[in-house]
C-alpha positions as CSV (number, residue, x, y, z in Angstrom):
1,M,136.9,135.7,123.6
2,P,134.7,133.1,121.9
3,Q,132.2,134.5,119.4
4,K,128.6,134.3,120.4
5,T,126.2,131.9,118.6
6,T,124.5,133.5,115.6
7,F,122.3,132.5,112.6
8,P,123.1,133.0,108.9
9,K,121.2,135.7,107.0
10,T,121.3,135.7,103.2
11,E,124.9,134.4,103.4
12,W,126.7,132.5,106.1
13,E,129.2,134.3,108.2
14,R,132.7,133.0,108.2
15,G,134.2,132.1,111.6
16,A,137.6,131.5,112.9
17,I,138.6,127.9,113.7
18,P,138.6,127.7,117.5
19,Q,142.0,127.7,119.1
20,F,141.4,124.3,120.6
21,V,140.8,122.7,117.1
22,D,143.8,121.5,115.2
23,R,143.4,123.0,111.7
24,E,145.9,120.6,110.2
25,S,144.1,117.6,111.7
26,L,140.8,119.0,110.3
27,R,142.3,119.4,106.8
28,Q,143.9,115.9,106.9
29,R,140.5,114.4,107.7
30,I,139.0,115.9,104.5
31,D,141.7,116.3,101.9
32,P,142.4,112.6,101.2
33,E,138.6,112.1,100.6
34,L,138.3,115.0,98.2
35,Q,141.4,114.0,96.3
36,M,139.5,111.0,95.0
37,Y,136.9,113.2,93.2
38,E,138.0,112.1,89.7
39,E,137.5,108.5,90.7
40,A,133.8,109.2,91.4
41,P,132.1,107.8,93.5
42,A,133.8,110.0,96.1
43,V,133.1,112.6,98.7
44,Q,132.5,115.9,96.9
45,S,132.0,118.5,99.7
46,A,132.2,119.1,103.4
47,V,130.9,122.1,105.4
48,V,131.7,122.6,109.1
49,V,129.5,125.0,111.1
50,Y,130.4,126.1,114.7
51,R,128.2,128.5,116.6
52,G,126.4,129.5,113.5
53,R,129.4,130.3,111.3
54,I,131.2,128.3,108.7
55,I,134.6,127.6,110.0
56,Y,135.7,125.1,107.4
57,E,134.3,124.5,103.9
58,T,135.8,122.6,101.0
59,Y,134.7,121.3,97.6
60,S,136.1,119.1,94.9
61,P,136.4,120.7,91.5
62,L,133.1,119.0,90.6
63,Y,131.2,120.9,93.3
64,T,130.8,124.5,94.4
65,K,128.8,126.2,97.2
66,D,125.9,126.6,94.7
67,T,125.8,122.9,93.6
68,V,122.5,121.3,94.5
69,A,123.3,117.9,95.9
70,A,121.0,114.9,96.0
71,S,119.6,114.4,99.5
72,Y,118.6,110.8,99.2
73,S,117.3,109.8,102.7
74,I,118.3,113.1,104.3
75,A,114.8,114.0,103.0
76,K,113.3,111.8,105.7
77,S,114.5,114.2,108.4
78,I,113.0,117.1,106.4
79,L,109.8,115.2,106.1
80,F,109.9,114.9,109.9
81,A,110.0,118.7,110.1
82,A,107.1,119.0,107.6
83,I,105.0,116.6,109.7
84,G,105.8,118.7,112.8
85,I,104.7,121.9,111.1
86,A,101.4,120.3,110.1
87,I,100.9,119.0,113.6
88,D,101.7,122.4,115.1
89,Q,99.0,123.8,112.9
90,D,96.4,121.1,113.8
91,L,96.3,119.8,110.2
92,I,97.2,116.3,111.3
93,R,97.9,114.4,114.5
94,E,100.7,112.0,115.3
95,S,98.1,109.5,116.4
96,D,96.4,109.6,113.0
97,T,95.7,106.2,111.4
98,H,94.0,105.3,108.1
99,L,97.0,106.7,106.3
100,S,96.1,105.3,102.8
101,S,92.9,105.3,100.9
102,L,93.8,101.7,99.8
103,W,93.2,100.4,103.3
104,S,89.6,99.8,104.4
105,D,88.5,100.1,108.0
106,A,88.6,96.3,108.2
107,D,92.2,96.2,106.9
108,P,94.7,95.8,109.8
109,R,97.1,98.2,107.9
110,S,94.6,101.0,108.6
111,R,95.7,100.9,112.3
112,I,99.3,102.0,111.4
113,S,99.8,105.4,112.9
114,V,101.9,108.4,111.9
115,V,104.2,107.6,114.8
116,N,104.6,104.0,113.7
117,M,105.7,105.3,110.3
118,L,108.1,107.9,111.8
119,H,109.7,105.2,113.9
120,M,109.9,102.7,111.0
121,E,107.7,100.3,112.8
122,S,104.8,100.1,110.5
123,G,105.0,96.3,110.2
124,L,104.7,96.6,106.4
125,E,106.9,94.3,104.3
126,W,109.8,96.2,102.7
127,G,113.3,95.6,101.2
128,E,115.5,98.7,101.4
129,D,117.8,97.7,98.5
130,W,118.3,100.5,96.0
131,E,120.0,98.3,93.4
132,T,117.2,95.8,92.9
133,G,114.6,96.3,95.5
134,D,111.6,98.3,96.5
135,P,112.9,101.9,96.6
136,L,113.7,102.0,92.9
137,Q,110.3,100.5,92.0
138,L,108.6,103.0,94.4
139,A,110.1,105.9,92.5
140,M,109.0,104.6,89.1
141,D,105.5,103.2,89.9
142,P,102.9,104.9,87.7
143,S,100.3,104.7,90.6
144,G,102.6,106.7,92.8
145,A,105.2,106.0,95.5
146,A,102.7,105.9,98.3
147,A,100.4,103.5,96.5
148,F,103.3,101.2,95.7
149,A,104.3,101.1,99.4
150,A,100.7,100.8,100.7
151,K,100.1,97.6,98.7
152,K,102.8,95.8,100.8
153,K,101.6,93.1,103.1
154,L,101.5,93.6,106.9
155,V,104.1,91.2,108.3
156,A,104.2,92.4,111.9
157,P,101.8,94.2,114.2
158,P,102.4,98.0,114.0
159,G,104.9,99.2,116.6
160,T,106.5,95.8,117.3
161,S,109.3,95.5,114.6
162,F,111.8,98.0,113.2
163,N,112.3,97.9,109.4
164,Y,113.9,100.9,107.8
165,S,111.6,101.8,104.9
166,T,111.5,104.5,102.3
167,G,108.0,103.2,101.6
168,N,106.9,104.3,105.1
169,S,108.1,107.9,104.3
170,A,106.3,107.8,101.0
171,I,103.0,107.0,102.6
172,L,103.5,109.7,105.2
173,A,104.4,112.3,102.6
174,A,101.3,111.5,100.5
175,Y,99.1,111.6,103.6
176,L,100.5,114.9,104.6
177,T,100.0,116.2,101.1
178,E,96.4,115.2,101.1
179,K,95.7,116.8,104.5
180,V,97.2,120.1,103.6
181,G,95.4,120.4,100.3
182,G,97.7,119.0,97.6
183,T,101.2,119.4,96.4
184,E,101.1,123.2,95.7
185,S,99.7,123.8,99.2
186,L,102.4,121.6,100.7
187,K,105.1,123.6,98.9
188,L,103.6,126.8,100.2
189,L,103.5,125.4,103.7
190,L,107.1,124.3,103.6
191,N,108.3,127.6,102.0
192,R,106.4,129.8,104.4
193,H,107.2,127.9,107.6
194,L,110.6,126.2,106.9
195,F,112.6,127.0,103.8
196,I,112.1,130.8,103.6
197,P,112.6,131.5,107.4
198,L,115.8,129.4,107.2
199,G,117.0,130.9,103.9
200,M,117.0,127.5,102.2
201,R,116.5,129.0,98.7
202,S,118.0,126.1,96.8
203,T,115.8,123.3,98.1
204,Q,113.9,121.2,95.5
205,L,111.3,118.5,96.1
206,T,111.3,115.4,94.0
207,L,107.7,114.3,93.0
208,D,106.5,110.9,92.0
209,K,104.7,109.9,88.8
210,T,101.4,111.3,90.3
211,G,103.0,114.7,91.3
212,V,103.3,113.9,95.0
213,W,106.4,114.5,97.0
214,V,108.2,111.1,97.5
215,G,109.2,112.2,101.0
216,G,111.7,109.5,101.8
217,V,114.1,110.9,99.2
218,G,114.3,113.9,97.0
219,T,114.7,117.1,99.0
220,N,117.8,118.2,97.2
221,S,119.7,121.3,98.4
222,T,123.2,122.9,98.4
223,P,125.5,121.7,101.2
224,R,125.1,125.2,102.8
225,D,121.3,124.9,102.8
226,F,121.6,121.4,104.3
227,A,123.7,123.0,107.0
228,R,120.9,125.6,107.7
229,F,118.5,122.7,108.3
230,G,121.0,121.1,110.7
231,W,121.6,124.3,112.5
232,L,117.9,124.6,113.2
233,F,118.0,121.3,115.1
234,A,121.2,122.3,116.9
235,N,119.2,125.2,118.3
236,N,116.1,123.3,119.5
237,C,114.2,124.3,116.4
238,I,114.4,128.0,117.1
239,W,115.8,130.2,114.3
240,N,117.1,133.6,115.3
241,G,114.5,134.0,118.0
242,E,111.6,132.5,115.9
243,R,110.3,129.1,116.9
244,I,110.0,127.0,113.7
245,L,108.8,123.7,115.3
246,S,107.3,123.3,118.8
247,S,109.8,122.3,121.5
248,R,107.7,119.1,122.0
249,W,108.1,118.1,118.3
250,C,111.7,119.1,118.2
251,D,112.4,116.8,121.2
252,F,110.3,114.1,119.5
253,S,113.1,113.8,116.8
254,T,115.2,112.0,119.5
255,R,112.4,109.7,120.8
256,S,113.6,106.2,120.1
257,A,111.6,103.6,118.2
258,N,110.3,100.9,120.5
259,T,112.5,98.3,118.9
260,A,115.6,100.3,117.8
261,T,117.3,102.6,120.2
262,E,119.6,103.9,117.5
263,Y,116.7,105.4,115.5
264,G,114.5,108.3,116.6
265,S,111.7,109.8,114.5
266,H,113.1,109.9,110.9
267,W,116.5,110.8,112.5
268,W,119.4,108.5,113.4
269,K,120.9,108.5,116.9
270,L,124.0,106.5,116.3
271,E,126.3,108.5,118.7
272,P,125.7,110.1,122.1
273,D,124.5,113.8,121.9
274,T,124.4,113.5,118.1
275,L,121.5,113.5,115.7
276,S,122.1,112.4,112.1
277,A,120.2,112.8,108.9
278,L,121.8,110.2,106.6
279,G,121.3,109.5,102.9
280,L,122.5,106.8,100.4
281,Y,126.0,107.1,99.0
282,G,127.4,109.1,101.9
283,Q,125.1,112.1,102.3
284,A,125.1,113.3,106.0
285,I,124.0,116.1,108.2
286,V,125.4,115.5,111.7
287,V,124.2,117.7,114.5
288,N,125.8,118.0,118.0
289,K,123.9,120.5,120.2
290,K,126.4,120.2,123.0
291,L,129.3,121.2,120.7
292,E,127.2,123.8,118.8
293,T,128.4,122.1,115.7
294,V,126.9,120.9,112.4
295,V,128.7,119.0,109.7
296,V,127.4,118.3,106.2
297,V,129.0,115.9,103.8
298,N,127.8,115.2,100.3
299,S,129.1,112.5,98.0
300,S,128.6,111.4,94.4
301,P,126.3,108.4,93.5
302,G,127.9,105.1,94.2
303,S,130.0,106.3,97.2
304,D,130.3,104.3,100.4
305,Q,127.6,105.5,102.7
306,D,129.5,104.6,105.9
307,R,132.5,106.4,104.6
308,G,130.6,109.7,104.2
309,F,129.0,109.4,107.6
310,S,132.3,108.5,109.3
311,L,133.9,111.5,107.8
312,A,131.1,113.8,109.1
313,L,131.2,112.2,112.5
314,N,135.0,112.6,112.7
315,L,134.8,116.2,111.7
316,V,132.3,116.8,114.6
317,R,134.7,115.1,117.0
318,E,137.5,117.4,115.9
319,I,135.5,120.3,117.3
320,S,135.4,118.8,120.8
321,P,137.6,120.8,123.2
322,T,139.0,117.5,124.5
323,A,139.7,116.1,121.0
324,N,143.1,117.7,120.6
325,S,144.1,118.2,124.2
């Protein structure tokens, strides 16, 4: 008889691999990737959760279950949750505008809304190139990540053009931080309403040069704690009977941008029934509610982003009852 869905407590429960899943096929998906660990960049870990239990977990010799892995843009999906908590508590609204103090009322950028930012449709100029472009400068700017991004020109009316931008997330994170009363208040909010309820004890926020959460990157966690975050969204943002985010906001994660159906609200929707938090160099949390499955893959810097995501997606597919029939 199949085990009922559950939620991890201090530690994850271990679960049996379902009979309809080919263990050898699962292993063969992962092992060739992990065997490249000495040739870093490479995949360093994979965690497979089914119905709230870890059914498969493996690490290279460079990683353990306690290794805090870099989130890169996985942080954007955690920022989405943080925004939702603040909205649920009436601290901000999704329709809010005037998101930067650098924008006067007469500045057309002041009309950019929280939703525009979440959908990556701010209309602000941005180049998402981590080798030479804006994201690296954003992280190093002495005036702060949000200020760097807010100085960008408006090149399209808000809501009319999709442009994936870590700068959008930085502006959102700074706006959120201001509205909740500062960085320490934000940490308290996240701990009280997200990290502690889920048991995400390892999670660390990366702050910019002014002490404000960067938001679009830098919410580093162990692979197991990333899996907790994914499992929350696999269960409609309810955790062991406690609603963490309103059902409306949880559903909003899948609401497509006006100009990019593959993007929701700081979550990717690249496959049917699948929600994905993706980060540079092959970091991935892939959530499939229908299959009650979450897969987390973390990789070392320099790895192929598509390779990490593809591995996570293929591991989710292995859990489908029809995959091995």
